[in-house]
Each structure stands twice: as structure tokens, then as C-alpha cells.
N, C-alpha and C positions, 0 to 999 in steps of 0.2 A: 207585806209578804208577796203579794202579786207583783209588785213593782220589782222586787228582787229577782223573782223567777223569770219575768220577762227580760230583765236586764241580762241575766245569765244565758237565756236562750239566744238573745241577739248577739251577745259576745261570742257564743259558740258558733253561730252562723258566720259571723264576721271572720272568725279564725279559720273556718273551713274555706271560705272564699279566698282569703289571703294565701292559704296553703295551696289551693288549686291554681291560683294565678302564678305563684312562685314555681309550681311544678312545670307549667307550660312556658314560662319565661326564663327558666334556668338555662344559662348558656352552656353549650357543649364546649369541649376543648378547642373546637374550630370556630366558635362564635355563632353557631346556629341554634335555633330554637329546639327544644326537646319535642318528643312525639306529640302530634296533635290529635284531635278527636276523630279525624277521618282516617288515621293510619291503619293500614292492614298489616299482615305479617311481613310483607316485603319491605314496606316503608320503615317499619320499626327496626329491622335489621340494617337496612342501608343507611338509616339515619346515624348509626354508630360507625359503619364502615366507610361510607362515601358521603360524608356530611355536605360537601360542596354541591353534589348532585341534588340533595334534598333541599338546600337553600333555594335553588332554582324552582323546584316543584312547589315549595311553600308559597312562592310569589306568583304562582300561576292561577289562571281561572279554573283549571282542572281541580286544584286543591280546594279552592273555595266551593266548588260544586260537588265535592266528594268523589271525584273520579280517582280511583286508586291505581297503583302500579299494575296490578293484575288485570284491570279492565283493558289496558292497552297491550301489555306484554304477554298476558297469559300467566299461568302458574307453573308451567313446565320449565324448570331451570335449565335442563339440558338443551331444550329447543331454543331458549333465550340465548344460551351461549353459542349455539350453532348459528343463530341469526345475528350474533354480535349486538344484541339489543335493538336491532332495527325493527321498526313497526311499519308494516306496509300501509300505503294510502288506503287500500281497500278496508282496513280495519277502522280507520278514521271516518270512513263513509257512514258507519253506523250512526254517528251523531252529526256529521258534517256532510250531508248528502249533496247539497248544491255545490259547495266548494270543491268537493272531490270530483264530481261530474265535470265541472269546468276545467279542473286541473288535468284530468286524464285526457280530455279532448284537445288540450293545448300542446305546443311543442315540448313543454316540460314533461307532460305525461308520456310522450313517445321517446324521451331521451334515453332511457335504459335499453329499450328494445333495439333502437337504431345503433347504439354504441356497441352492443354485444355482437353485432354482425360486421362491425368495421374492421377492415384489414389491419389498421395500425394497432388496434387492441389485440387482435389475434396474433400479431407478431411479437408481442411482449411477454415477458415471464409473468406467471400468475400474480406475484406480489405487485408488479408494476400495473397490471390490469386493475387490481383492487385499489391500490393507493394512488395511482396516477389517473388512469382513465375514469374508473367508476367512482372516484371520490366526488366527482361532479355529476356524472351521467347516471348514477344510481338513484337519482331522485324521480325516475320515471314511474310508470304505472305498474299494475299487477302486484306480484309478490315482492317487487323490488322497490317500489316507490316509497318515499318517506317525506311526509309533510314537514318534519323537523329540520330538513335541509334549509328551510327559510325561517321557520317559526322558533327554532331553538330546540335543543334536545329535551328539556324538561320545563322551561318557562312557557313554551307554547304561546308566545306573545305575538299578538297582531301588530303591536307597535314595533317590535323588533323586526318583523318581516317587512314592514313598510320602509325601513331605513335602507339607504343605498348600500351600506356596508354589507347587508345580507346578500344582495344581488352580486356585489363585487367579489364574493368568495369564488364564484365560477365565471362570471362574465368579465374576464380580464385576460390580458396576455396578447401575444402577437396575432392570434387568429380571430379574436373577437374582443377588442379593447373597449368594450362598452363603458366600463366604469372610469377608465383613464380618460377617454374622450369626453365623457360627461363632466368629470371633475375639471377639465381644462376649458370647458365651455362657459359662456355667460351664465347658463343655468346652474352649473356646478359651483361656480365662483360665488354666485349670489347665495346659494344654499349654505356654503361654507361660512359666509359672513354672518348669516342670521340664524342658521340651523332651524328654520321654520318652513315646514312644507306648504304653508299657506302663501308664502312670499316667493318661493322658488320651486320649480317642478323637480321631483325625484323620479326614479325609475317607476315607482308605483303610480305616480301622478299620471304619467303618459301611458303606461302599459297595463295598469290594473285599475282603470277608472271605476269608481263606484264599488271597489272591493272585489271586482271579478277576478277569478283565478285563471281566466283564459288570456294568457299573456301574448297570444298571437294577434289580438285585435288591434286594428289601426295600422298594421304593417303591410306594405305592398311588396315591391320588388327588393326591399332591403331585408328580407327574411333571414332566418338563421343560416349558418354555414356560409356558402358562397352566394347566398341571395337567390332571387328568382328572376324570371323574365315574364313578360306579358305573353299571353297565348298568341301564337303566330310568329313570335320571335325565336331565333335559334340561339340557345345557350352555348358558349364556347367549351364549357366543361359541364358535368352534371349539375343541374340546378333545379329548383322547383319551378313550376309553371302556375301562374295565377290568371284567371279570366279577367278580361278588361272591366267587365261590369262589377265583379267582386273587388277588383283593385280600387275602383272609384268609390265603392261603398266604404271600403276600409279607409281610404283617404279622407272622406267626409267625416268619418268617426274621429280620426286623428285631428282634423281641423277644428272640430268642436272642442277638443281639449285645448288646443293652442289658443283658441279664441277667448279662453279665460283670461289671457294676459295680452294677446296680440290681435291686431286687426286681421280679418280673413285674408286680405290681399298679401300682407307681409308673410303670413304663415304659409300660404300656398306657394308663394314665390320661393321661399327657403326650401320647401320640400321638393318642388320641381327642379331646383338647382341640384339637389342631392340625387334626384332621379337621373339627371343628365350626367353627373359625375359617375354614378353607377354604370351607366351605359358606356361611357368612355373607358372606364376600367375594364369592363367586359370586352370591349373592342381590342384593347391591348393584350388581354389574355388570349383572345382568338388569334392574334398575330403570332403569339408565342406557341400556341397549339399547332399552327401550320408548320412552324419550324421543326417542332418535335416530331410530328408525323412524317415530315420529309426525311429527317435523319433516321428515323426508324425504318422507313420503307427502303432506304438505301443501305441499310445495315451498318450505319456509322456510329451508333451509340456504343460507348465503350465502358463496361461490357454491355452486350445486347441482352434483352430479357431472357433469351434462350440459354445464355451462358452463365446464369447466376441462379441462386436458390429460388424455387417457385414462390410466387406471390400467394399469400394465404387464400385469396378468393378468386384470383384471375389467372393463376398458373404462370405461364411464360408470356402472357400477352402484355402489351404496353398499356400502362394505366396512367391516365392524366386526370387530375381533379381530386375529389374527396377520398378516393381509395388509395392514394399514393402513400408509400412508405418513406420513412426518413433513414432507411438503411438499404443495403443491397441495390444500389442504383448507380447510374452513370453521373458524371459531372453535369451534363446538360440537364438531367432530371433533377439534380439538386438545385440548380438555379431556377428551374421551372417551379419546383415545390415552393421555394421562397416567394417567387413572383405570384403564384396563383393562390397559395394558402394563406400567406401573411400580408404582403403588400396590397393585394387586391382587396382583401377584407378590411384592412386598416383604412384604405382610401374611402370606400363608400360608407362604412360604419362611422368613420369620423365625420363625414358630411351629414349624415342623418342625425348625429348627436351634436352638431354645431361646433365642432372643434376644428378651427382652421389649421392648426399645426398637424393634427392627425390626418386631415384631408390632404394637405400639401406635402410637408417635409417628411413625415413618417409614412405617408401613404403613396400619393401619386409620384413623388420624386423617386422613391425607392422602387416603385413599380416600373418606371421608365428606365432606371439604372439597371434593374434586373434584366429587362428586355434587351438593353444594349449589351450586357454581359453575355446573354444567351446568343445574340447574333455573333459576337466575337468567338464564342465557343463553336458555333456552326462553321465559321470561316476556318478555324483551326482544324476541325474534323474533316473538312472538305479540302484541306491543303491550300486554302486561299487566305494567307495571312495579310 
């Protein structure tokens, strides 16, 4: 009799276990798992309505640790809609203090604030500001920062953020072709062949060593935008300034990374060549600036800044460099914009990323051709064909 009772009890337990497993493994119409034990009210509803989103969350460390939707997004639906689901970096700081602190101190952390003051953004319609400019720049700090720009919306994956593709979402295009130049370099080609970060450096290898979120480390005069100059040097257009001692400290930090695969002499020589190319590109921009200022002083720009709609931040003054617009300008300014914003950046960023084609044909050759075109425009405006 005891044997029968025990058998029935065990059979009942087994049936309950099978039923529980079936409940949690039963596929939804979209192939996702059903509600898990850590689901709150939000996840239970979204699992039915947006199952693709929940597949990502199910695979995340947050799901494994019991972090729920409400913990990041809050429980106020109307506020979530107003924020379009964005979670500010400051909220991530509650659990990821070190990473957030490093992030906010880096160029990424300042991306939102600087972009919102940029004249090109201010000249665009609101939809373009949101979907064009801020699609990348909204990763900055404060209320606007979002860690999921790199880590993914709901996977929150460290591995995903380390992949070059995550960086390439924003770091691409004619003003900062980082991903294109890297892919065309020996580093990028080697990575494509083996897909192994241990055998070829990715963006994170060089710019986020040891998992730091300060992506500014190891960079000298090749910084974001138009780059920087060393203290005591005169930039042709607005650029950052870096003290010589700080630049050497950053160079040593980058060399330590390079030395994981290269000899110190080879690595330093490559970076010093890139420095020389950056300075040559700066010199050509300075020559173009001199032409532009001369045309402006002599009232030869057509139309002159005083004869067209006011610049969003500079009124009717001549703007050369980062605050230039790509509308409401003269032909000479159009040429200068291409020269200073695109060709200049491609040249030195290609050099620092070891892409010969970006450094030469896509960069320096285009920079010099733009300068020759500007000189021809100057001759035309001065009546000296």
C-alpha cells in the first residue's frame, strides 16, 4: 500500500513539473517563450503585443537578474510615450555607476549637448532634427543619454556593444568615416577574415581598452570633428586644443595598445605619420580660409552673408568651420564646406585608421582638388579668369 501511495505522489509531482515546463516553453505565434517567472505587469502585456522586443529582453542579463521593464522605464505610460521609450543614462547609473561616470565624461557624454547648439541642427525642421541629427547625437548625457545606443534596446549586451557594427551606426559617412576606413585597413580586413577580436583590433580594442567607457582615451590631435591642435599651434578653423604633456600621455596609452601586436617603433612611426598628415591637411584648410576671408572682406561672395537669411547662431557674419550650413551660402562657401568638413576629415581620420585609400584618394586628393576649385572660383569672382 505504501508503495502505491508513494508511486501516485511521485506521478503527481512529475505531472506538475511537466505541466510547468510546458507552460514556460509553449511557443507564442511569433516563436517566443511565454511569460517567465520574473515578468511584471509590463512584460506580461508586451509579451503578447510586441513579442520581438521580449525575445531580446529574455536573452539579456537584466532578465536573468530579475530587472523588470518598470525598473528602467518607470510605470507612467504617458511619460514613457512622451520619452518614446528612451531611458536616460542617469537611470542606468543606479546600477552601473562606474560605466556611466566614464561615459558622461567622454566625447559621447557631451554629444547631445553640443549637437543641440549646432547651427546645422537649428536650421533643420524638427523631424530632421530628431531623425537625422539626434539619431546619433542623442546618446549624450543628462536626460537625453541612452546606453542602448550601443548595447541594444533590450538585449543590453556587452558583446553587442563591442562589435564594430555597433560603432558604425554613427561613426560613418563623409565627415567621420571611421568604420569605412577601419574596414578597408589591414585591421578591418583581418577581422573580417577571422571574426575574432583576439586576432584583430576592433573599435573597442583601441578606444575602450579594459572595458572603459571613456572613448576619448589614447587620442591626440585626431579628436572628434575637425580634430585638435597642440597648445601653441593656431587652428585654421575652430578645433580643440590639447596640451603637449597630455598629448604625449595619450600617445603612450595608445602605443601600449598597439604593442599588443606591433613593435613600439613601428606603431609610433605610423601614428607620427598620421600626425604629419593631419598637420598638412590643416595647412591646406588654412590656405582656403585665407581665400575665403579675402573674398568676404572685398564684398565678393555671391550672395554676401548680409544679403541672405540670418545664420541661426552667427546672424550675418561669415562662418567658416563647424558652424557652417549646407544651405543659404555662396558657391565659394559650398566648395569650402566640402573641403573643410569632408575632405579634411577623411584625410586625417583615414590616416589614423590605417586606410591608404581614405588617406589619399578619398581624402588628400579631394582636399587638394577642392582647394584648386576654390582658387578658380576666386579668380572668377575677381574677374581674373
